[in-house]
N, C-alpha and C positions, 0 to 999 in steps of 0.2 A: 590268884595273884602271885606275883613274885615276892620273895622274902627280902627283908632288909636287916642289917645288924645295927643296933642302937649304940650309943655312946657308953653303955655299961659294959661293952666288950672288954675283956682283960687280956686279949691277944694270947690265948692259950694254945692256938694252933690246931685244935682238935677238929674244927669244922672243915678245914681246908681239905684234908684227905678224904672226908666223908662225901664231898660233893662229886656226884657222878658226871656233872656237866661242866666241871671246872669253872664254876661261876664265882667262886669265892677267891678273893685275892687280898693282899696287904694293902691297906689304904694309908693315909698319912698318920692317923692316930689309932684307928681300929680297923679290923678287917671290913671289907665291903663285899657286896654281891652284885654282879653284873645282872640287871634285870632282864636283859635279852637272852641270857643263858640259863636262868633259873626257872625250872619247871616244877618247883616243889617236889621233885623226885618222881613226878608222873613219868611212867615208862620204865622206872627202875625199882622203886620201892612203894609200899603202902602209905608212907608218911615221909615227910622231910628228914633225911638222916642227919643233917646238920643240927636241927632243932633237938634231936634225941641225944646228942653228945655235949651240948652246950652247958657248961656247969653254972652259968649265970643267967640263963634263959633270956638272952638279949637278941635272939633271932625271931623276929616277928613279921606278920604279913605287912607288905608295903602298901599303905593306903593310896599311893600315887599310881600303883600298878595293878588295878583290879582286873582279874582275868578269870574266866570260867574254866572249869575242868576241861572243856572241849578245846578252849584256847591254849591251855598249857599242854594238852596232848598234841595239838598242831604244832606248838613251838618245839616239842620234843621230836616229832617227826621231821621237822626242818633241820634240827641239829644233827639228826642221824643220816641225813641225805648226802 
């Protein structure tokens, strides 16, 4: 599934540069993740790189966007096409 950023975000900017799919952007109050671009780093890394750098652990799976590993891989392939 795609990831989402909760209201606990402190706008530290660390996650933005970590995203290989440029899915993370500044929202009105906190950073946000474009679920159409988020592959949880499938195709790039073994685990989501943004989660690894977040100091407040506010990047979590988005319950509204449940996707299998195969679906995430397909999304990655479409982004690279």
